[in-house]
Structures are given as structure tokens and as C-alpha cells.
N, C-alpha and C positions, 0 to 999 in steps of 0.2 A: 260795887260791888259788895256782895258780903261775902266772906269766908265759911266753908264749908267746914262744921265740927268733925272730925276726923272720929270721934268718940260715936258719932251717930251712923256713921258711915260701917263701923266695924260691929258695932250694936245690929245693927241690921242684914248684915254677912250671916251671921253668926244664929242669929234668930232664924233665918232663909234655909240654913243647912238642919237646923233643928227640926223646922216644921216639914220639913222635907222630909227626912228618918222618921217623924211619927208616923207621915202619911202612909211611905209606901210600907212600911211595917204595918199599921193596921188595917191597909188593903193586900198585903201576903205577898209582898214582893219583895219582902226582906227575911234572910235564913238565917241564922246566927247557930252554925255549926255549934256542935256538943259529939265531946268525944266521946260518947256510948252510941253515936250516927256512923260510927264508922268501923270495920276491924280489915285490921291492916294486913296484909298478905304476909308480910313479916313470920306472922303467927302461924304459921301452918309452913309445913314441910313435906316434901313429896319424899316418902322411901322406897326407891326402887327394887322389885322382888328379884333373885335370879334365883332358876332352879339351885336345887341343893345347897343356898344360903340361908341363914337362920338370920331373922331380925325381932327386934321384941318392940310390944308397945304397951301401952299402959291399960289394966283392963277398966279404968274407970274414962267414960266414953265423955267426947269433950260438950259443948254444951250449944255446937250447931250441928244443924241436919241437912242434908242437902238433898236435892230434889231434882229432875231435870226437866226443864218447862221449855216447849218450844228448843230443844237442842243443846241450852245453856245450864250449865251448872247453878242453879239459886241457894243460897245458904240462910237459913232463917235459924234467929239465934231462941232457944228455950229459955234463957233467965231473962231476958230483955225483949218482951213480949212488942210484935211488930217490927223489931230490928230486922230486915233479910235483906240481902244482897247480891250482886252477880259477882261471882268468883271470875277475879282477874289475874294474868300476868305483869311482869314489871313493864310489859309496854300498851297494860290497859287493855289489851285482847280477851275477849271473853273464855272462858277455859268450856268447851264444848262436850256431848255427852249422847250417851249412846242409849237407844231406846224411850220410850214413854213418848214418842213422838207425838202432837196433836193432833186428833184425828181431823182429815180435810173433810168439808164438804163439797159432797158430788151435786155438780147442776145440771 
């Protein structure tokens, strides 16, 4: 019997993994997340308003714009074009909004 050289097995395993990663990346199944791909919910704070109490906010607006789409609050970033996302709470539940409902098609 001939002994199998373990170096060949190791090189074959490493080459197989590398080829798999390249093919998955080529066909778009791999996505490397970048920091600009997400906005953290921790960056937002809700100010509770009560009658007769004063609160202060900055005059400079945030770089995000919100819009109600299908009853869900969607954020659009004005600094980084194409960056959009749904606002969620700690439990990853979407923040709902009222108004601007999508018109229903009558049949």
C-alpha cells in the first residue's frame, strides 16, 4: 500500500474552500456587510412630549428622512444615497406609522 501525503489533502481542502468562496461571490450569494450598510437603533431616541413641558431639539436636521410606506416607517439616508432601512425596536419589530396608506386596487 502507498501512504497518502497529508500535504496534498490539506492543499486540496484549502483549494476547495477558496474555490467555493470565489464561486459564491461571483454569483452574488456572498455579501460582506460594511458599517455604512446599517443604521443602529441606538442612534435614535424618542422624546416623550407632555402638555406644558418644554423640550429642546437641535435646529440642524438629521441626515435621515422617514416616510410611511405600507404602514411601516422607512428611513432614507440623505448622505449616503441608496441607503434605506425599516426602523425597528429592540425586538426587531417594525415601527408602524399612520397615513399615506398604499391605495388598494379595486376589483
